[in-house]
N, C-alpha and C positions, 0 to 999 in steps of 0.2 A: 492852563495849569489848574489843578484842583485847588480849592481855597486853602486846604490844610496841608498842601504839599510844599516843602521848603523851597526857597529860591536856591539857585545854583545847584542844579543836578550835575551828574558826572561830566558831561561834555563841556558845559559852560564853566564848571569849576576848573577844569584843566586848561581851557582857553584863557580864562582870567589869570590863572597862575603863570602861564607861558608868555602872555602878551601884555599884561597890565600891571606889572610890578613897579612901574615908574612912580606911582603915588607913594608907596612904602619907601622906595629909595629916596624920594625927596623929603619925606617927613622924618625919617629915622634920625638924622643928625640933631634936629631940634628936640625931638622927644628924648633921645638919649641924654642930651644936656640937661633937660628938665629933670630927668630921673636920676641924675648923678647922686644926690643926697640919699635917695632910696637905695641905690646900689651900695653906697658906702656903709650903710647900716644893715645890709643883708635883708632888706625888706622884700615883701612878696608883691609882685605885679600881677594884676588880673587884666587880661586883654579881652575886651568885648568885640565880637565880630572879627575874629582873627583871620577869617577866610582860610587861605591855603598856607598861612604861616609866614607870609612875606616879611611883615614887621617882627613877628615872633622870633625869627631867626636872628635878626639884628639884636634883639633884646638878650637872647640867650648867649650869643657870641660876646656881648659886652659884659657878661657875668651876672645877669639878673636871674632871679628865681621867678618863673612865669607860669601861671595857669592860663592857657589859651583856650578861649571859648568861642563857639559859633553855633548858629541854629542849623546850618547845613551839614548833614552827614557826609556828603561828597567832598565838601571843602575840608572837613576835619580829616578825612582819609588822606588827602594830599598833605595837610599840615603835619600829620604824624610822621610821614616820611621825610618831609622837608625841614622841619624845625626840631631836629634832634636836641635833646637836652632840656626841653621844657619839663617842669615839675609834673604837669598834667595837660593833656589836650582833651577837652570834654565838650559835649553838647550842652548848651545853655540857651533856652528860648525865653527871651524877654517879652513882656514884663513879668511873666509868671514864675519862672524859676529863680530861686534865691541866688544872689551874687556872693561868692565867698568873701569873707573879711580880708581886706587887703591894705597894703601900704601905698599902693598906687593903682588907679584904674585908668587904662588908656584905650583908645579906640580911634581907628582911622577908616576912611571909606564910607563915612556917614551911615554907620550901621544902624543907629537908632531911627533914622528916617524911614527904614524899612518896616517899622512897626505899623500897626493897622490904623492908628488914630493919634491925634495930638494928645489925647488923654493917656494913651499907652506910652507915648514918649515921656510925658511928665512922670508917670509912674516909674519908668526905667531910670530917669534922672534922679528921682528921690531915692530909689533903691541903691543906686550907685553912691550917692552921698552918704547914705546910712551905712554902707559897707566899708567906708574908709576909716582907717584907724587914725589916731591923733597924728597930726602933721602929715597926713596922707595927701598925695598928689592926685589931681583929677585933670586929665588932658584928653579931649575928644574933638572930633570935627562933626559939624552938622550943616545940612543944606538950609539956607535961609530962604525966606519968602522972595528975596531978590534973585534967586538962582535961575529961575526960568528966563527972565528978561536978560540977565547977564550972559546966559549961555545961548541966547538966540534960538530958543525952542519955539516952534517945532522944527525938526530937521531929521535927516537920515544920514547915518554914518556907516562905513564899511571898512573892515580890516581883512586882509587876505594873506595867508601864509601857505607854505607848501602842503601842510596836512590839515589845515583848518581854516575856516572863514567865519566871520561874524558880521551880520547886518543888523543894525539897530535903528529903529524909528522912535524918536522921542516926541512926546506930546504933553500938553498941560491942560486937561479938560476943565480944571478949576484953579484958582490962584493958590490953593493949598495942596494940590496933587500933581505929581510929576510921574509920568509913565514911560517906561521903555519896553517896547515890543522887540524881542530879540530872536533871530533865527540863527542857529549855529549849524555849520556843516563840517563834519569830521570824516577824514579818510579812514576807511576800514583797511585791515591788513591785506585784503584781496584787491585793493585799489579802488573799490567802489566808495560811494559817499553816503553817509547817513545824515539826516536832518533832525534837529530837535528845536522846539520853540518854547520860550519862556516869556512871561510878562512880569515885569517888576514895577510895583506901585510904591512910590515914596511920598511920605507926608512932609510937606514943607512947613516950617514954623518960623515965628519971629524970634530969632536967636537972642534979641535984646532982652527978652523976658526971662531968659534962663538964669542969669546970676541971682535975681531976686528969689526964684524958686529954690535954687541951691542954698542960698543964705538961710532960708527957713529950716534947713537941715544941717546947718553947721559948716557949710563950705563957702568960703569967699572966693568968687570967681570973676573973671573978666572975659569978654568976647573980643576976639582978634581976627587977624587974617592969615596967621602963620604960627607954627610951633617954634620956628627958629628963623633962619634966613631964607627958607624956601618960598616959592610963590605958588599959592594954592589957586585952583580955578576960581574965577569970579563967582561970588554967591555962596561959596563954601567957607564957613567960618569956624574958627577954633574957639573952644571954651576951656580955659585953663584956670585952675584954682587949687586951694589947699584947705584941709580941715584944720581948724585951730586946735591947740593943745587941750 
């Protein structure tokens, strides 16, 4: 994949939407509970890395005003069809594009780990904190440095359905970099199959340092292992906090 080409092209975006909604399903109850004060006052939620709108739809159906953002045009195409009722579904490429001012910023699926460096992640975290209004909520998940060992990487995984298949090889060439080499196979209308390959690089960080960084920008936060009662994959941590008045 070309360096400037976004992750999640059309085939992988569709496969992710159809086969991997379980993370949004698990996280939604906890996030909705955290967001209840924001909903009650009619606040605006900005979702970073909305993907195909799996969490977005939960937010909209609960009555939230949501701006859903992602870097992948193909994911956004799915989200526009799936998450009806969002205030806006737009492309936003971190850490360069400005984040809209919001009463809550949420993100699942370790979207910030897709950025190119630890410095880029720090810049995105700072921008998120600065975009929060008074009493605003911050709730995201991030892959910690412990993720690779906890997930028993390297390994190979495969998923097969009637009209698509995905094979993923996971590796960790350095303690701070986690790589997935993915081959997708999608059935064409004539019954033939097409293949597309993507490589996703994730930067792993020490999530324990995030609260101090956010505190410098007015957000008091804590690192945890869940948004609510769900059980997240080992090594995937939550960062939940609020901006003071």
